[in-house]
TIRO-2110 file (N, C-alpha, C; in Angstrom, 1 decimal):
// TIRO-2110
-53.7, 19.5, 6.0, N, 1, A
-52.6, 20.3, 6.5, CA, 1, A
-52.6, 20.8, 5.2, C, 1, A
-52.3, 22.4, 5.2, N, 2, A
-52.4, 23.3, 3.7, CA, 2, A
-50.5, 23.3, 3.3, C, 2, A
-49.9, 23.0, 2.4, N, 3, A
-49.5, 23.2, 2.1, CA, 3, A
-49.0, 24.2, 1.4, C, 3, A
-47.7, 25.5, 1.3, N, 4, A
-47.9, 26.9, 0.6, CA, 4, A
-47.1, 25.9, -0.9, C, 4, A
-47.6, 27.2, -1.3, N, 5, A
-46.2, 26.5, -2.8, CA, 5, A
-44.9, 27.4, -2.8, C, 5, A
-44.2, 27.6, -1.7, N, 6, A
-42.8, 27.7, -1.8, CA, 6, A
-42.3, 26.3, -1.5, C, 6, A
-43.2, 26.1, -0.1, N, 7, A
-42.9, 24.2, 1.0, CA, 7, A
-43.1, 23.0, -0.2, C, 7, A
-44.2, 23.6, -1.2, N, 8, A
-44.0, 22.9, -2.2, CA, 8, A
-42.8, 22.1, -3.1, C, 8, A
-42.3, 23.5, -3.7, N, 9, A
-41.4, 23.7, -4.7, CA, 9, A
-40.1, 23.8, -3.7, C, 9, A
-40.2, 23.7, -2.8, N, 10, A
-38.4, 23.2, -2.0, CA, 10, A
-38.9, 21.7, -1.6, C, 10, A
-40.2, 21.1, -1.4, N, 11, A
-40.3, 19.6, -1.2, CA, 11, A
-40.1, 18.7, -2.4, C, 11, A
-40.5, 19.7, -4.2, N, 12, A
-40.1, 19.1, -4.8, CA, 12, A
-38.4, 18.9, -5.6, C, 12, A
-38.3, 20.2, -5.2, N, 13, A
-36.5, 20.2, -5.4, CA, 13, A
-35.9, 19.1, -4.3, C, 13, A
-36.2, 19.0, -3.7, N, 14, A
-35.9, 17.9, -3.0, CA, 14, A
-35.5, 16.7, -3.5, C, 14, A
-36.9, 16.5, -4.0, N, 15, A
-37.6, 15.1, -4.5, CA, 15, A
-36.3, 15.0, -5.9, C, 15, A
-35.8, 15.8, -6.5, N, 16, A
-35.6, 15.9, -8.0, CA, 16, A
-34.4, 15.5, -7.0, C, 16, A
-33.5, 16.1, -6.1, N, 17, A
-32.4, 16.3, -5.7, CA, 17, A
-31.7, 14.7, -5.0, C, 17, A
-32.8, 13.9, -4.7, N, 18, A
-32.8, 13.1, -4.3, CA, 18, A
-32.9, 11.8, -5.2, C, 18, A
-34.1, 11.9, -6.1, N, 19, A
-33.7, 11.2, -7.5, CA, 19, A
-31.7, 10.9, -8.4, C, 19, A
-31.8, 12.2, -8.0, N, 20, A
-30.8, 12.5, -8.9, CA, 20, A
-28.9, 12.0, -8.0, C, 20, A
-29.1, 11.7, -6.9, N, 21, A
-28.1, 11.4, -5.8, CA, 21, A
-28.9, 9.9, -5.6, C, 21, A
-29.6, 9.2, -5.7, N, 22, A
-30.4, 7.9, -5.9, CA, 22, A
-29.9, 7.2, -7.2, C, 22, A
-29.8, 7.7, -8.7, N, 23, A
-29.5, 7.8, -10.3, CA, 23, A
-28.0, 7.7, -9.8, C, 23, A
-27.0, 8.4, -9.5, N, 24, A
-25.8, 8.2, -9.2, CA, 24, A
-25.2, 7.5, -8.8, C, 24, A
-25.8, 6.7, -7.7, N, 25, A
-25.7, 5.8, -7.3, CA, 25, A
-25.9, 4.4, -7.4, C, 25, A
-27.0, 4.3, -8.8, N, 26, A
-26.6, 2.8, -9.0, CA, 26, A
-26.0, 3.0, -10.5, C, 26, A
-25.1, 4.2, -10.9, N, 27, A
-24.2, 4.2, -12.3, CA, 27, A
-23.4, 3.8, -11.3, C, 27, A
-23.1, 3.5, -10.1, N, 28, A
-21.6, 4.0, -9.7, CA, 28, A
-21.5, 3.1, -9.3, C, 28, A
-23.2, 1.6, -8.8, N, 29, A
-22.7, 0.3, -8.5, CA, 29, A
-23.0, -0.3, -9.6, C, 29, A
-23.1, 0.1, -10.8, N, 30, A
-22.9, -0.6, -11.5, CA, 30, A
-21.7, -0.2, -12.7, C, 30, A
-20.6, 0.5, -13.0, N, 31, A
-20.0, 0.4, -12.5, CA, 31, A
-18.7, -0.1, -12.3, C, 31, A
-18.6, -0.7, -10.3, N, 32, A
-18.1, -1.1, -9.5, CA, 32, A
-18.7, -3.3, -9.9, C, 32, A
-20.3, -2.8, -10.6, N, 33, A
-19.8, -5.1, -11.1, CA, 33, A
-19.3, -5.2, -12.3, C, 33, A
-19.2, -3.8, -12.8, N, 34, A
-18.5, -4.2, -14.0, CA, 34, A
-16.9, -4.5, -13.6, C, 34, A
-16.4, -3.8, -13.0, N, 35, A
-14.7, -3.8, -12.5, CA, 35, A
-14.5, -5.3, -12.0, C, 35, A
-16.0, -5.9, -11.2, N, 36, A
-15.7, -6.2, -10.0, CA, 36, A
-15.9, -8.1, -11.3, C, 36, A
-16.5, -7.9, -12.2, N, 37, A
-16.8, -9.2, -13.5, CA, 37, A
-15.9, -9.1, -14.4, C, 37, A
-15.0, -8.3, -14.5, N, 38, A
-13.5, -7.2, -15.4, CA, 38, A
-12.5, -8.2, -14.3, C, 38, A
-12.2, -8.1, -13.5, N, 39, A
-11.0, -8.7, -12.4, CA, 39, A
-11.2, -10.4, -11.4, C, 39, A
-13.1, -10.9, -12.1, N, 40, A
-12.4, -11.8, -11.9, CA, 40, A
-12.4, -12.8, -12.8, C, 40, A
-12.8, -11.7, -14.7, N, 41, A
-12.2, -13.2, -15.6, CA, 41, A
-10.9, -13.0, -15.4, C, 41, A
-9.8, -12.3, -15.6, N, 42, A
-8.6, -12.3, -15.5, CA, 42, A
-8.2, -11.1, -14.0, C, 42, A
-7.7, -12.0, -13.6, N, 43, A
-7.2, -11.5, -12.0, CA, 43, A
-5.9, -10.7, -11.8, C, 43, A
-5.3, -10.4, -12.4, N, 44, A
-3.9, -10.2, -13.0, CA, 44, A
-3.8, -9.8, -14.1, C, 44, A
-4.5, -9.4, -14.4, N, 45, A
-4.6, -8.4, -16.0, CA, 45, A
-3.8, -7.3, -15.3, C, 45, A
-4.4, -6.2, -14.3, N, 46, A
-3.4, -5.0, -14.0, CA, 46, A
-1.8, -5.4, -14.3, C, 46, A
-1.4, -5.8, -13.9, N, 47, A
-0.4, -6.4, -14.3, CA, 47, A
0.7, -6.8, -15.5, C, 47, A
-0.5, -6.5, -16.4, N, 48, A
-0.3, -5.7, -18.0, CA, 48, A
0.8, -4.8, -18.3, C, 48, A
-0.2, -3.1, -17.3, N, 49, A
0.3, -2.4, -17.1, CA, 49, A
1.3, -1.8, -16.1, C, 49, A
2.6, -3.1, -15.4, N, 50, A
3.8, -2.8, -14.9, CA, 50, A
4.8, -2.9, -15.8, C, 50, A
5.4, -1.7, -15.9, N, 51, A
7.1, -2.0, -16.1, CA, 51, A
8.1, -3.0, -16.1, C, 51, A
8.8, -3.1, -17.0, N, 52, A
9.5, -4.5, -16.9, CA, 52, A
10.5, -4.4, -15.7, C, 52, A
10.7, -3.8, -15.2, N, 53, A
11.6, -3.6, -13.7, CA, 53, A
10.6, -3.9, -12.7, C, 53, A
9.1, -2.7, -12.7, N, 54, A
8.0, -3.7, -11.9, CA, 54, A
7.9, -4.7, -11.4, C, 54, A
7.3, -4.9, -12.9, N, 55, A
6.9, -6.7, -12.5, CA, 55, A
8.0, -7.2, -11.9, C, 55, A
9.3, -7.7, -13.1, N, 56, A
10.6, -8.1, -12.0, CA, 56, A
10.9, -8.1, -10.5, C, 56, A
10.4, -6.7, -10.4, N, 57, A
10.1, -6.5, -8.8, CA, 57, A
9.0, -7.9, -8.1, C, 57, A
8.4, -7.7, -9.1, N, 58, A
7.0, -8.1, -8.5, CA, 58, A
7.1, -9.9, -8.2, C, 58, A
7.7, -10.4, -9.0, N, 59, A
8.2, -11.6, -9.3, CA, 59, A
8.7, -11.9, -7.6, C, 59, A
9.9, -11.2, -8.2, N, 60, A
11.3, -11.3, -7.3, CA, 60, A
10.1, -11.2, -5.8, C, 60, A
9.6, -10.2, -5.3, N, 61, A
8.7, -10.5, -4.4, CA, 61, A
7.9, -11.8, -3.8, C, 61, A
7.6, -11.6, -4.4, N, 62, A
6.6, -13.2, -5.3, CA, 62, A
6.8, -14.4, -4.8, C, 62, A
8.0, -14.4, -5.3, N, 63, A
9.4, -15.7, -4.6, CA, 63, A
8.8, -15.3, -3.6, C, 63, A
10.0, -14.4, -2.9, N, 64, A
10.2, -14.5, -1.6, CA, 64, A
9.2, -14.1, -0.3, C, 64, A
7.8, -13.9, -0.8, N, 65, A
6.5, -13.7, -0.3, CA, 65, A
6.5, -15.8, -0.2, C, 65, A
6.7, -16.6, -1.1, N, 66, A
6.1, -18.5, -0.8, CA, 66, A
7.0, -18.4, 0.6, C, 66, A
8.0, -18.4, 0.7, N, 67, A
9.2, -18.7, 2.2, CA, 67, A
8.8, -18.5, 3.0, C, 67, A
7.3, -17.9, 3.7, N, 68, A
7.5, -17.4, 4.8, CA, 68, A
6.7, -18.8, 5.3, C, 68, A
7.1, -18.6, 6.9, N, 69, A
6.0, -19.8, 7.5, CA, 69, A
6.0, -19.5, 7.9, C, 69, A
4.8, -19.7, 8.7, N, 70, A
4.1, -20.6, 8.1, CA, 70, A
3.0, -20.1, 7.7, C, 70, A
2.9, -20.9, 6.7, N, 71, A
1.7, -21.4, 4.4, CA, 71, A
1.0, -20.2, 5.2, C, 71, A
0.3, -20.7, 6.2, N, 72, A
-0.7, -18.9, 6.3, CA, 72, A
0.0, -17.5, 5.9, C, 72, A
1.0, -17.4, 6.7, N, 73, A
1.9, -16.7, 6.7, CA, 73, A
1.7, -16.0, 5.3, C, 73, A
3.0, -16.9, 4.7, N, 74, A
3.0, -16.2, 3.0, CA, 74, A
1.9, -16.2, 2.3, C, 74, A
0.6, -16.7, 2.7, N, 75, A
-0.8, -16.9, 1.5, CA, 75, A
-1.0, -15.4, 1.6, C, 75, A
-1.1, -14.9, 3.2, N, 76, A
-1.2, -13.7, 3.4, CA, 76, A
0.2, -12.4, 3.4, C, 76, A
1.1, -12.6, 3.1, N, 77, A
1.9, -11.8, 3.0, CA, 77, A
1.6, -12.0, 1.3, C, 77, A
1.0, -12.9, 0.4, N, 78, A
0.9, -12.7, -1.4, CA, 78, A
-0.3, -12.3, -1.3, C, 78, A
-1.1, -12.0, -0.6, N, 79, A
-2.5, -11.4, -0.5, CA, 79, A
-1.9, -9.8, -1.4, C, 79, A
-1.1, -9.6, 0.3, N, 80, A
-0.7, -7.7, 0.4, CA, 80, A
0.5, -7.7, -0.3, C, 80, A
1.1, -8.8, -1.9, N, 81, A
1.6, -7.6, -1.9, CA, 81, A
0.8, -7.7, -3.4, C, 81, A
0.1, -8.4, -3.4, N, 82, A
-1.0, -8.8, -4.9, CA, 82, A
-1.8, -7.4, -4.9, C, 82, A
-2.3, -6.6, -4.1, N, 83, A
-3.4, -5.8, -3.3, CA, 83, A
-1.7, -5.0, -4.3, C, 83, A
-1.2, -3.9, -2.9, N, 84, A
-0.6, -3.8, -3.2, CA, 84, A
0.5, -3.1, -4.1, C, 84, A
1.0, -3.6, -5.5, N, 85, A
0.6, -3.6, -6.8, CA, 85, A
-0.2, -3.9, -7.9, C, 85, A
-1.1, -3.9, -7.8, N, 86, A
-2.4, -3.9, -8.2, CA, 86, A
-3.1, -1.9, -8.3, C, 86, A
-3.2, -2.5, -6.6, N, 87, A
-3.5, -0.3, -6.2, CA, 87, A
-2.7, 0.5, -6.6, C, 87, A
-1.1, -0.1, -7.2, N, 88, A
-0.1, 1.0, -7.6, CA, 88, A
0.0, 1.3, -8.9, C, 88, A
-0.5, 0.5, -10.2, N, 89, A
-1.2, 0.4, -11.6, CA, 89, A
-1.8, 1.3, -11.3, C, 89, A
-2.6, 2.6, -10.5, N, 90, A
-3.6, 3.1, -10.8, CA, 90, A
-3.2, 4.0, -11.0, C, 90, A
-3.4, 5.4, -11.8, N, 91, A
-2.7, 6.3, -11.8, CA, 91, A
-2.5, 7.6, -10.6, C, 91, A
-3.3, 7.8, -9.6, N, 92, A
-3.5, 8.4, -8.2, CA, 92, A
-2.3, 7.7, -7.0, C, 92, A
-2.2, 6.2, -7.9, N, 93, A
-1.3, 5.8, -6.4, CA, 93, A
0.2, 6.0, -6.9, C, 93, A
0.1, 6.1, -8.5, N, 94, A
1.5, 6.3, -9.3, CA, 94, A
2.2, 7.6, -8.4, C, 94, A
1.9, 8.8, -8.7, N, 95, A
1.7, 10.2, -8.4, CA, 95, A
1.9, 10.1, -7.4, C, 95, A
1.4, 9.9, -6.2, N, 96, A
1.1, 9.2, -4.9, CA, 96, A
2.6, 8.9, -4.5, C, 96, A
3.1, 7.3, -4.9, N, 97, A
4.2, 6.9, -4.7, CA, 97, A
5.3, 7.1, -5.0, C, 97, A
5.1, 8.4, -6.7, N, 98, A
7.2, 9.3, -6.3, CA, 98, A
7.0, 10.2, -5.3, C, 98, A
6.8, 10.0, -4.8, N, 99, A
7.0, 11.5, -4.3, CA, 99, A
7.9, 10.9, -3.1, C, 99, A
7.4, 10.2, -2.2, N, 100, A
8.4, 10.6, -1.1, CA, 100, A
8.0, 8.8, 0.2, C, 100, A
8.7, 8.3, 0.6, N, 101, A
7.8, 7.0, 1.6, CA, 101, A
6.5, 7.6, 1.6, C, 101, A
5.4, 6.5, 2.5, N, 102, A
4.8, 6.8, 3.1, CA, 102, A
4.4, 5.9, 4.1, C, 102, A
3.6, 6.0, 4.8, N, 103, A
3.9, 5.3, 6.4, CA, 103, A
2.6, 4.1, 6.2, C, 103, A
3.3, 2.9, 6.4, N, 104, A
1.8, 1.6, 6.6, CA, 104, A
2.5, 0.8, 5.0, C, 104, A
3.5, 1.4, 4.8, N, 105, A
4.1, 0.8, 3.2, CA, 105, A
5.1, -0.4, 3.7, C, 105, A
5.8, -0.9, 2.7, N, 106, A
6.7, -1.9, 2.1, CA, 106, A
7.3, -1.8, 1.0, C, 106, A
8.9, -1.2, 1.2, N, 107, A
9.1, -0.9, -0.1, CA, 107, A
10.9, -1.8, -0.5, C, 107, A
11.2, -1.9, -1.4, N, 108, A
12.3, -2.6, -2.5, CA, 108, A
13.7, -1.7, -2.9, C, 108, A
14.4, -1.8, -2.9, N, 109, A
15.3, -0.8, -3.9, CA, 109, A
15.3, -1.6, -5.2, C, 109, A
15.7, -0.4, -6.1, N, 110, A
15.0, -1.0, -7.0, CA, 110, A
16.7, -1.5, -7.9, C, 110, A
16.6, -2.8, -7.6, N, 111, A
17.6, -3.1, -8.0, CA, 111, A
17.9, -4.8, -9.1, C, 111, A
16.6, -4.5, -10.6, N, 112, A
16.8, -5.5, -10.8, CA, 112, A
18.1, -6.7, -11.1, C, 112, A
19.3, -6.5, -11.2, N, 113, A
19.7, -8.0, -11.0, CA, 113, A
20.3, -8.1, -10.4, C, 113, A
19.5, -7.9, -8.2, N, 114, A
19.9, -8.4, -7.2, CA, 114, A
19.8, -9.3, -6.7, C, 114, A
19.8, -10.6, -6.7, N, 115, A
19.1, -12.0, -5.7, CA, 115, A
18.7, -10.8, -4.3, C, 115, A
17.3, -11.6, -4.4, N, 116, A
16.8, -10.8, -3.0, CA, 116, A
17.2, -10.7, -1.8, C, 116, A
17.9, -11.5, -1.1, N, 117, A
18.8, -11.6, -0.4, CA, 117, A
19.8, -10.9, -0.1, C, 117, A
19.8, -9.8, -1.3, N, 118, A
20.5, -8.8, -1.5, CA, 118, A
20.4, -7.8, -1.7, C, 118, A
18.8, -7.4, -2.2, N, 119, A
18.4, -6.5, -1.9, CA, 119, A
17.8, -5.8, -0.7, C, 119, A
17.7, -4.6, -0.7, N, 120, A
17.7, -3.9, 0.9, CA, 120, A
16.0, -3.2, 0.9, C, 120, A
15.3, -3.9, 1.8, N, 121, A
13.5, -3.6, 1.6, CA, 121, A
13.8, -2.8, 3.2, C, 121, A
12.4, -1.4, 2.8, N, 122, A
12.2, -0.6, 4.1, CA, 122, A
10.6, -0.6, 4.0, C, 122, A
10.0, -1.2, 5.2, N, 123, A
8.9, -0.5, 5.8, CA, 123, A
8.5, 0.5, 6.6, C, 123, A
7.9, 1.8, 6.6, N, 124, A
7.7, 2.9, 6.5, CA, 124, A
6.2, 3.2, 8.2, C, 124, A
7.0, 3.2, 8.9, N, 125, A
5.6, 3.8, 9.4, CA, 125, A
5.5, 5.1, 10.5, C, 125, A
6.2, 5.4, 9.4, N, 126, A
5.6, 7.0, 9.5, CA, 126, A
6.8, 8.2, 9.2, C, 126, A
6.5, 9.2, 8.5, N, 127, A
7.3, 10.2, 7.6, CA, 127, A
7.2, 11.7, 8.8, C, 127, A
8.4, 12.7, 8.8, N, 128, A
8.4, 13.6, 10.0, CA, 128, A
9.3, 14.6, 8.9, C, 128, A
9.0, 15.5, 10.0, N, 129, A
10.2, 16.6, 9.3, CA, 129, A
10.9, 16.5, 10.4, C, 129, A
12.6, 16.9, 9.8, N, 130, A
12.9, 17.1, 10.9, CA, 130, A
13.2, 19.0, 11.5, C, 130, A
12.8, 18.1, 12.9, N, 131, A
13.0, 20.1, 13.1, CA, 131, A
13.9, 21.0, 13.3, C, 131, A
15.0, 20.9, 12.9, N, 132, A
16.2, 22.1, 12.5, CA, 132, A
16.3, 22.5, 11.2, C, 132, A
16.4, 20.5, 10.4, N, 133, A
17.5, 21.0, 8.9, CA, 133, A
16.2, 21.1, 8.2, C, 133, A
14.9, 20.6, 8.8, N, 134, A
13.7, 20.9, 7.6, CA, 134, A
13.5, 20.2, 6.8, C, 134, A
14.0, 19.1, 6.6, N, 135, A
14.7, 17.3, 5.2, CA, 135, A
12.9, 16.7, 6.3, C, 135, A
12.5, 16.7, 5.3, N, 136, A
11.8, 15.0, 5.6, CA, 136, A
12.1, 13.7, 5.6, C, 136, A
12.0, 12.8, 7.0, N, 137, A
12.5, 11.8, 7.0, CA, 137, A
11.7, 11.0, 6.8, C, 137, A
11.9, 9.4, 6.5, N, 138, A
10.8, 8.9, 6.6, CA, 138, A
11.6, 7.7, 7.6, C, 138, A
10.3, 6.8, 9.0, N, 139, A
10.9, 6.5, 9.9, CA, 139, A
10.4, 4.5, 10.1, C, 139, A
11.4, 3.8, 10.3, N, 140, A
10.7, 2.7, 9.7, CA, 140, A
11.5, 1.2, 10.5, C, 140, A
11.5, 0.6, 9.6, N, 141, A
12.4, -0.7, 10.6, CA, 141, A
13.4, -1.3, 8.4, C, 141, A
14.6, -1.0, 8.3, N, 142, A
15.2, -1.5, 7.5, CA, 142, A
16.3, -3.0, 7.5, C, 142, A
16.0, -3.6, 6.0, N, 143, A
16.5, -5.3, 6.1, CA, 143, A
17.3, -4.8, 4.7, C, 143, A
18.6, -5.5, 5.3, N, 144, A
19.4, -5.1, 3.7, CA, 144, A
19.1, -6.5, 3.1, C, 144, A
19.3, -7.4, 3.5, N, 145, A
18.4, -8.5, 1.9, CA, 145, A
17.5, -9.5, 3.0, C, 145, A
16.5, -9.9, 2.1, N, 146, A
15.6, -10.7, 2.1, CA, 146, A
16.8, -12.2, 3.5, C, 146, A
15.6, -12.2, 4.4, N, 147, A
16.3, -13.4, 5.8, CA, 147, A
16.7, -12.8, 6.4, C, 147, A
17.6, -11.5, 6.5, N, 148, A
18.5, -11.0, 7.4, CA, 148, A
17.7, -10.1, 8.1, C, 148, A
18.0, -9.7, 9.3, N, 149, A
17.7, -9.2, 10.4, CA, 149, A
17.1, -7.7, 10.2, C, 149, A
16.0, -6.9, 11.0, N, 150, A
15.5, -5.9, 10.7, CA, 150, A
16.4, -5.1, 11.5, C, 150, A
15.9, -4.0, 11.0, N, 151, A
17.0, -2.4, 12.1, CA, 151, A
16.2, -1.5, 12.0, C, 151, A
16.1, -0.7, 13.0, N, 152, A
16.0, 0.9, 13.1, CA, 152, A
16.3, 2.0, 12.0, C, 152, A
15.4, 2.5, 11.1, N, 153, A
16.3, 3.1, 10.4, CA, 153, A
15.1, 4.8, 10.4, C, 153, A
15.9, 5.5, 9.8, N, 154, A
15.0, 7.1, 9.1, CA, 154, A
16.2, 7.3, 7.6, C, 154, A
15.0, 6.8, 6.2, N, 155, A
15.8, 7.2, 5.6, CA, 155, A
15.7, 9.2, 5.1, C, 155, A
16.1, 9.2, 4.3, N, 156, A
16.2, 10.5, 4.2, CA, 156, A
15.6, 11.1, 2.1, C, 156, A
14.9, 11.7, 1.9, N, 157, A
15.1, 12.4, 0.1, CA, 157, A
16.4, 11.8, -0.7, C, 157, A
17.3, 11.5, -0.4, N, 158, A
18.4, 11.3, -1.0, CA, 158, A
18.5, 10.0, -0.8, C, 158, A
17.9, 9.7, -0.1, N, 159, A
17.6, 7.6, 0.1, CA, 159, A
16.7, 7.3, -1.1, C, 159, A
15.5, 7.9, -0.8, N, 160, A
14.3, 7.9, -1.6, CA, 160, A
15.2, 8.9, -3.5, C, 160, A
16.1, 9.1, -3.5, N, 161, A
16.1, 9.0, -4.9, CA, 161, A
16.7, 7.8, -5.5, C, 161, A
17.8, 7.2, -4.4, N, 162, A
18.6, 6.3, -4.6, CA, 162, A
17.6, 4.9, -5.5, C, 162, A
16.1, 5.1, -6.0, N, 163, A
15.0, 4.6, -6.1, CA, 163, A
14.4, 3.3, -5.6, C, 163, A
13.6, 3.6, -5.1, N, 164, A
12.3, 2.4, -3.8, CA, 164, A
11.3, 2.1, -4.9, C, 164, A
11.5, 0.7, -4.8, N, 165, A
9.6, 0.4, -5.4, CA, 165, A
8.9, 0.0, -3.8, C, 165, A
7.5, 0.1, -3.9, N, 166, A
6.5, 0.5, -3.6, CA, 166, A
5.7, -1.0, -4.0, C, 166, A
5.9, -1.6, -2.8, N, 167, A
5.4, -3.6, -2.1, CA, 167, A
3.6, -3.5, -1.7, C, 167, A
3.8, -2.4, -0.9, N, 168, A
2.6, -2.4, -0.9, CA, 168, A
2.8, -2.3, 0.4, C, 168, A
1.2, -2.5, 1.1, N, 169, A
0.6, -2.7, 3.1, CA, 169, A
1.8, -3.2, 3.8, C, 169, A
2.2, -2.1, 4.6, N, 170, A
2.2, -3.6, 5.7, CA, 170, A
1.9, -4.3, 6.4, C, 170, A
2.3, -5.2, 7.3, N, 171, A
1.4, -6.0, 8.3, CA, 171, A
1.5, -4.8, 9.2, C, 171, A
0.4, -5.0, 10.2, N, 172, A
-0.1, -4.6, 11.3, CA, 172, A
1.4, -4.6, 12.4, C, 172, A
2.0, -6.3, 12.9, N, 173, A
2.3, -5.7, 14.1, CA, 173, A
4.1, -4.6, 13.7, C, 173, A
4.4, -4.4, 12.3, N, 174, A
5.5, -3.3, 12.5, CA, 174, A
4.8, -2.3, 13.7, C, 174, A
3.7, -1.7, 12.8, N, 175, A
3.4, -0.7, 13.3, CA, 175, A
2.8, -0.8, 14.2, C, 175, A
2.8, -2.0, 15.2, N, 176, A
3.2, -2.4, 16.7, CA, 176, A
4.2, -1.3, 17.1, C, 176, A
5.7, -2.1, 17.1, N, 177, A
6.9, -1.2, 17.3, CA, 177, A
6.7, -0.3, 17.6, C, 177, A
5.9, 1.1, 16.9, N, 178, A
6.3, 1.8, 16.5, CA, 178, A
5.7, 2.5, 17.1, C, 178, A
4.6, 2.4, 18.4, N, 179, A
4.0, 3.1, 18.6, CA, 179, A
3.1, 1.9, 20.7, C, 179, A
4.4, 0.5, 20.6, N, 180, A
4.4, -0.3, 22.0, CA, 180, A
6.0, -0.6, 21.7, C, 180, A
7.4, 0.2, 21.3, N, 181, A
8.3, -0.5, 21.3, CA, 181, A
8.8, -1.1, 22.6, C, 181, A
7.7, -1.9, 23.8, N, 182, A
8.5, -2.5, 25.1, CA, 182, A
7.4, -3.8, 24.3, C, 182, A
6.9, -3.8, 23.6, N, 183, A
6.0, -5.3, 23.0, CA, 183, A
7.4, -5.7, 22.1, C, 183, A
7.5, -6.6, 22.6, N, 184, A
8.1, -8.2, 22.0, CA, 184, A
7.5, -8.8, 20.7, C, 184, A
7.7, -8.8, 19.5, N, 185, A
7.2, -9.4, 18.8, CA, 185, A
7.7, -11.1, 18.3, C, 185, A
6.8, -11.7, 17.9, N, 186, A
7.8, -13.4, 17.6, CA, 186, A
9.2, -13.0, 17.3, C, 186, A
9.2, -12.1, 16.0, N, 187, A
10.8, -12.4, 15.7, CA, 187, A
12.1, -11.5, 16.4, C, 187, A
11.4, -11.0, 17.3, N, 188, A
12.5, -10.2, 18.4, CA, 188, A
12.7, -11.2, 19.2, C, 188, A
11.6, -12.3, 19.8, N, 189, A
12.0, -12.6, 20.3, CA, 189, A
12.9, -14.4, 20.4, C, 189, A
13.2, -14.4, 18.7, N, 190, A
13.9, -15.7, 18.2, CA, 190, A
14.8, -15.0, 18.3, C, 190, A
14.8, -13.3, 17.7, N, 191, A
16.8, -13.2, 17.9, CA, 191, A
17.3, -12.8, 19.3, C, 191, A
16.5, -12.8, 20.0, N, 192, A
17.2, -13.1, 21.6, CA, 192, A
17.8, -14.2, 22.7, C, 192, A
17.6, -15.2, 21.8, N, 193, A
17.7, -16.8, 22.5, CA, 193, A
18.9, -16.5, 21.7, C, 193, A
END
């Protein structure tokens, strides 16, 4: 089998491209290993990047999450809060989070001197454009304060401007309501009894 000079050059170029891709993958792997080591050495280092209000909101939300029952649910909620706040400290998340509510995210009003039971919460399950008014609406579930019942809600851009803080991803069961509204959740069963 004889390989033509053109085919040989094509194979060399392909080999060089594969070698560069492998080197890039190796460099990415080393960066991830360094980030992992940094995260393990100081798991809450990201909290230093939070402003005073955001740190206050994080601590209040963390305190409220510890009161969930059963304890396994509380631990899951704490993990979600930490993940959400950690993600919010990246520049990309800050840019995205500052424009409007995002589906699959939980929010609380930026009211730093109010108790959690007086601070409104919102879990966004969808965002859409009003068909005739042409304005954005965030659809989801709003809670007037911690421990109070949730209700369906649609919030506007004006509501967003009042100041909401992204708490991170929501539990998947909230999305179940949007796609299968006839499926009762445990909290709905308790409310109807």
